[in-house]
C-alpha positions as CSV (number, residue, x, y, z in Angstrom):
1,M,0.3,0.1,0.1
2,T,1.5,3.4,-0.9
3,T,0.7,6.9,0.4
4,A,-0.2,9.8,-1.8
5,R,2.2,12.4,-0.7
6,I,1.7,16.2,-2.2
7,K,4.7,17.6,-3.3
8,P,5.4,21.3,-0.9
9,A,5.2,23.0,-4.9
10,K,1.5,21.4,-5.1
11,A,0.9,22.0,-1.3
12,L,2.0,26.0,-1.4
13,H,0.0,26.6,-4.6
14,I,-3.4,24.9,-3.0
15,A,-2.4,27.2,-0.1
16,T,-2.4,30.3,-1.8
17,I,-5.3,29.6,-3.8
18,A,-7.3,29.1,-0.8
19,A,-6.2,32.3,1.1
20,A,-6.8,34.5,-1.9
21,G,-10.2,32.7,-2.1
22,I,-11.1,33.4,1.9
23,V,-10.1,36.9,1.5
24,F,-12.3,37.3,-1.7
25,F,-15.2,36.1,0.4
26,L,-14.7,37.2,4.0
27,P,-16.0,40.8,2.3
28,L,-18.7,39.2,0.5
29,W,-19.8,37.2,3.7
30,W,-20.2,40.0,6.0
31,I,-22.4,41.7,3.7
32,F,-24.3,39.1,3.3
33,I,-24.8,38.4,7.2
34,S,-25.4,42.5,7.6
35,A,-28.1,42.4,5.9
36,M,-29.9,39.6,8.4
37,R,-28.4,41.2,11.3
38,P,-30.3,44.4,13.4
39,E,-29.1,47.7,12.3
40,D,-27.7,48.0,15.6
41,D,-25.1,45.1,15.2
42,I,-23.8,45.9,11.7
43,F,-21.0,47.8,12.9
44,R,-20.7,46.9,16.6
45,Y,-18.3,43.7,16.0
46,L,-15.3,45.2,13.9
47,N,-13.3,46.4,16.3
48,P,-11.7,43.7,17.5
49,I,-13.2,41.5,14.9
50,G,-13.8,38.1,16.5
51,W,-16.3,35.3,15.6
52,E,-19.4,37.8,16.4
53,T,-17.6,39.6,12.9
54,F,-19.1,36.8,11.1
55,L,-21.8,35.4,12.5
56,P,-24.8,37.3,13.6
57,T,-25.6,37.2,16.7
58,R,-29.3,38.1,16.5
59,W,-31.2,37.8,13.3
60,T,-33.7,39.9,11.5
61,F,-35.2,40.2,8.1
62,D,-36.8,43.4,8.5
63,H,-34.5,44.5,5.7
64,F,-35.7,42.5,2.9
65,V,-39.1,43.2,4.2
66,A,-37.9,47.5,3.5
67,L,-36.2,46.8,0.8
68,F,-39.5,44.7,-1.0
69,Q,-41.9,47.3,-0.2
70,S,-39.9,50.7,-2.0
71,T,-39.2,50.3,-5.7
72,F,-36.6,47.8,-5.7
73,G,-38.2,45.2,-7.2
74,R,-38.9,47.1,-10.3
75,S,-35.1,47.9,-10.6
76,I,-34.5,44.0,-10.6
77,F,-36.6,43.6,-13.2
78,N,-35.0,47.0,-15.0
79,S,-31.8,45.4,-14.4
80,L,-32.5,42.3,-15.7
81,F,-34.3,43.6,-19.0
82,V,-31.3,45.8,-19.6
83,A,-28.9,43.6,-19.3
84,V,-30.7,40.8,-21.4
85,A,-31.5,43.1,-24.3
86,T,-27.9,44.4,-24.3
87,V,-26.8,40.7,-24.0
88,A,-28.6,40.3,-27.3
89,G,-27.8,43.1,-29.2
90,G,-24.9,42.7,-28.4
91,L,-23.5,39.6,-29.4
92,I,-24.8,40.5,-32.8
93,V,-23.2,43.7,-33.4
94,C,-19.8,42.5,-31.7
95,T,-19.8,38.5,-33.3
96,L,-20.0,40.5,-37.0
97,A,-17.7,43.2,-36.3
98,A,-15.0,40.2,-34.8
99,F,-15.3,37.8,-38.0
100,A,-15.0,41.0,-40.3
101,L,-11.7,41.9,-38.2
102,A,-10.4,38.3,-38.0
103,V,-12.0,36.8,-41.1
104,I,-12.1,39.9,-44.0
105,E,-9.0,41.5,-45.3
106,F,-9.8,45.0,-46.0
107,P,-8.2,48.3,-46.2
108,G,-7.4,49.8,-42.5
109,R,-8.3,46.5,-40.8
110,N,-5.2,46.9,-38.2
111,I,-6.2,50.2,-37.5
112,V,-9.9,49.5,-36.6
113,F,-8.5,46.9,-34.7
114,T,-6.3,49.4,-33.0
115,L,-9.0,52.1,-32.2
116,M,-11.1,49.4,-30.9
117,I,-8.4,48.1,-28.5
118,V,-8.1,51.8,-27.3
119,S,-12.2,52.0,-26.6
120,F,-12.1,49.1,-23.8
121,L,-8.9,50.8,-22.3
122,I,-10.5,54.5,-22.3
123,P,-12.5,54.4,-18.7
124,F,-16.1,54.7,-19.4
125,D,-16.5,58.0,-16.5
126,A,-14.5,59.8,-19.0
127,I,-16.9,59.7,-21.8
128,A,-19.8,59.6,-20.0
129,L,-20.5,63.3,-19.8
130,P,-20.4,63.7,-23.7
131,L,-22.2,60.6,-24.3
132,Y,-24.7,61.9,-22.5
133,Y,-25.8,65.3,-24.2
134,V,-25.2,62.7,-27.5
135,M,-28.4,60.8,-25.9
136,R,-30.3,63.7,-24.4
137,G,-29.7,65.4,-27.7
138,A,-31.5,62.3,-29.4
139,E,-34.4,62.2,-26.4
140,L,-33.2,59.1,-25.8
141,Q,-33.6,60.2,-21.1
142,N,-35.7,58.1,-19.2
143,T,-35.5,55.4,-22.1
144,Y,-34.7,51.7,-22.0
145,L,-33.2,52.1,-25.3
146,G,-31.1,55.2,-23.7
147,L,-29.4,52.5,-21.1
148,I,-29.0,49.8,-23.6
149,L,-27.5,51.7,-26.7
150,P,-24.1,52.7,-24.8
151,G,-23.4,48.6,-23.7
152,V,-23.6,46.8,-27.1
153,G,-20.7,48.0,-28.3
154,N,-18.5,46.1,-26.7
155,G,-14.7,46.4,-27.0
156,L,-13.4,43.6,-24.7
157,A,-16.6,41.5,-26.3
158,V,-15.0,42.0,-30.0
159,F,-11.5,41.4,-29.0
160,L,-12.3,38.0,-27.3
161,L,-14.6,37.1,-30.4
162,R,-12.3,38.0,-33.0
163,Q,-9.0,36.1,-31.0
164,F,-11.7,32.8,-31.4
165,F,-12.0,33.5,-34.7
166,L,-8.6,33.4,-35.6
167,G,-7.9,30.0,-33.9
168,L,-10.4,28.9,-36.3
169,P,-8.6,26.9,-39.4
170,K,-8.5,28.8,-42.4
171,E,-8.7,26.0,-44.6
172,L,-13.1,26.2,-43.6
173,R,-13.5,29.4,-45.0
174,E,-11.5,28.7,-48.1
175,A,-13.5,25.6,-48.7
176,A,-16.4,27.4,-48.2
177,M,-15.6,30.2,-50.6
178,V,-14.4,27.6,-53.2
179,D,-18.0,26.0,-52.8
180,G,-19.6,29.3,-53.5
181,M,-20.4,30.7,-50.5
182,G,-20.3,34.7,-49.9
183,W,-19.3,35.8,-46.6
184,F,-22.3,36.0,-44.9
185,Q,-22.9,32.3,-45.4
186,V,-19.5,31.7,-44.3
187,F,-20.4,33.1,-41.1
188,W,-24.0,32.0,-40.8
189,R,-23.1,28.4,-41.9
190,I,-19.5,28.0,-40.8
191,Y,-18.3,30.0,-38.5
192,L,-21.5,31.0,-36.2
193,P,-22.1,27.4,-35.3
194,L,-18.7,26.8,-33.9
195,T,-18.7,30.3,-31.5
196,G,-20.7,28.7,-28.1
197,P,-17.9,29.1,-25.7
198,A,-16.7,32.3,-26.5
199,M,-20.5,33.9,-27.4
200,I,-21.0,32.5,-23.5
201,S,-17.9,34.5,-22.7
202,A,-18.6,38.0,-24.6
203,G,-22.3,37.3,-23.3
204,L,-21.2,37.1,-19.3
205,I,-18.7,40.3,-20.1
206,M,-21.5,42.6,-21.6
207,F,-23.6,41.1,-18.6
208,I,-21.4,42.1,-15.6
209,F,-20.6,45.5,-17.3
210,Q,-24.3,46.0,-17.3
211,W,-25.4,44.8,-14.2
212,Q,-23.4,46.6,-12.2
213,A,-23.1,49.7,-13.9
214,Y,-24.3,52.9,-12.0
215,L,-22.9,56.5,-13.5
216,W,-24.3,55.4,-16.3
217,P,-28.0,54.6,-15.5
218,L,-27.9,57.6,-12.9
219,L,-27.3,60.0,-15.8
220,I,-29.7,59.1,-18.4
221,A,-32.5,57.2,-16.5
222,P,-32.9,59.0,-12.7
223,A,-36.9,58.6,-13.2
224,T,-38.6,55.7,-10.7
225,E,-39.8,53.9,-13.5
226,Y,-36.3,53.4,-15.2
227,K,-33.9,52.8,-12.3
228,V,-31.9,49.9,-12.4
229,A,-31.2,48.1,-9.3
230,A,-28.0,49.6,-8.4
231,V,-29.2,53.1,-8.6
232,S,-32.4,51.8,-6.6
233,I,-30.0,50.9,-3.4
234,A,-28.6,54.6,-3.3
235,Q,-32.5,55.7,-2.4
236,F,-31.8,54.5,1.4
237,N,-29.1,56.9,1.8
238,S,-31.0,60.6,2.4
239,A,-30.1,63.7,4.3
240,Y,-31.5,61.6,7.5
241,G,-29.4,59.4,7.5
242,I,-27.9,56.1,6.1
243,A,-30.4,53.0,6.3
244,F,-27.6,50.7,6.1
245,G,-29.6,47.6,6.5
246,P,-31.7,47.7,3.6
247,I,-28.8,49.0,1.9
248,M,-26.9,45.7,2.8
249,A,-29.9,43.6,1.8
250,G,-29.6,45.2,-1.6
251,A,-26.4,44.5,-2.5
252,M,-26.7,40.8,-1.3
253,C,-29.8,40.4,-3.8
254,I,-27.9,42.3,-7.0
255,S,-24.7,40.1,-5.9
256,L,-26.6,37.0,-5.9
257,I,-28.0,37.1,-9.1
258,P,-24.6,37.3,-11.5
259,M,-23.1,34.7,-9.1
260,L,-25.8,32.2,-9.8
261,I,-24.8,33.0,-13.6
262,L,-21.3,33.1,-13.7
263,V,-21.1,29.9,-11.5
264,F,-23.3,28.0,-14.4
265,F,-21.3,29.4,-17.3
266,Q,-18.1,29.1,-15.6
267,P,-16.3,26.0,-17.7
268,Y,-17.4,27.9,-21.0
269,F,-15.8,31.1,-19.8
270,T,-13.0,29.6,-18.7
271,N,-12.1,27.8,-21.8
272,S,-13.1,30.8,-24.1
273,V,-10.5,33.3,-22.1
274,A,-7.9,30.1,-22.2
275,S,-8.1,30.3,-26.3
276,T,-8.0,34.0,-27.0
277,G,-4.6,33.6,-27.1
278,S,-4.4,30.9,-30.3
279,K,-4.0,32.3,-33.5
280,E,-4.7,30.2,-37.0
């Protein structure tokens, strides 16, 4: 009988991953349990830190009741609708753009690709105000279209899909062109059926970008019927004080939805991102 031994390097690797996991998980856990403890207890056990910091001594669900007695339910619907619509429209636009940049040779292709790379390196906050004036000129304030349009053209998603297309064998499109297919037929019948994992990853990126957006929804859609969840939570911060309990409950709710989606699609995301460095 042999005893399996863990090599020191592997043990260090596992310990590092476990430590990193704990460091990232503890703040999230603290928010979750703060949503289920009385308002007076939320900050009581932070100094010194003890077991009471991470486990409630008293439980309450009043914060969730107060949260959903406000307009938060409508805001969750708005966030889901905007995020799903952005993913649907964005995948169409970004997949076609990525196909053109990866497969079709046209003058200035490298310049267009460079500009696209630069576009997702610029912080959105830097262009939010000029974009707001453009949208206001188009009378898209307090509309779903105003919330959705800026997220449809995602440079990072185009980059991810382009790298995936570059990894496909060139012989596929050459054989299709010999059979008389046009560019759109090559895209629709040859490339698109192979793009599933990359589209899932691109869709996840767009969903997360749109779901966590705060500044743009605050600027373009301040009306109550168009508020998204991240903006709606801010209503518990007023001149009369801050209701930390409902804010924690709201943070917990808007964290769970993308977490569940990411857990379900995580294998596709990992495989697709790992393949972005491959080339034909």
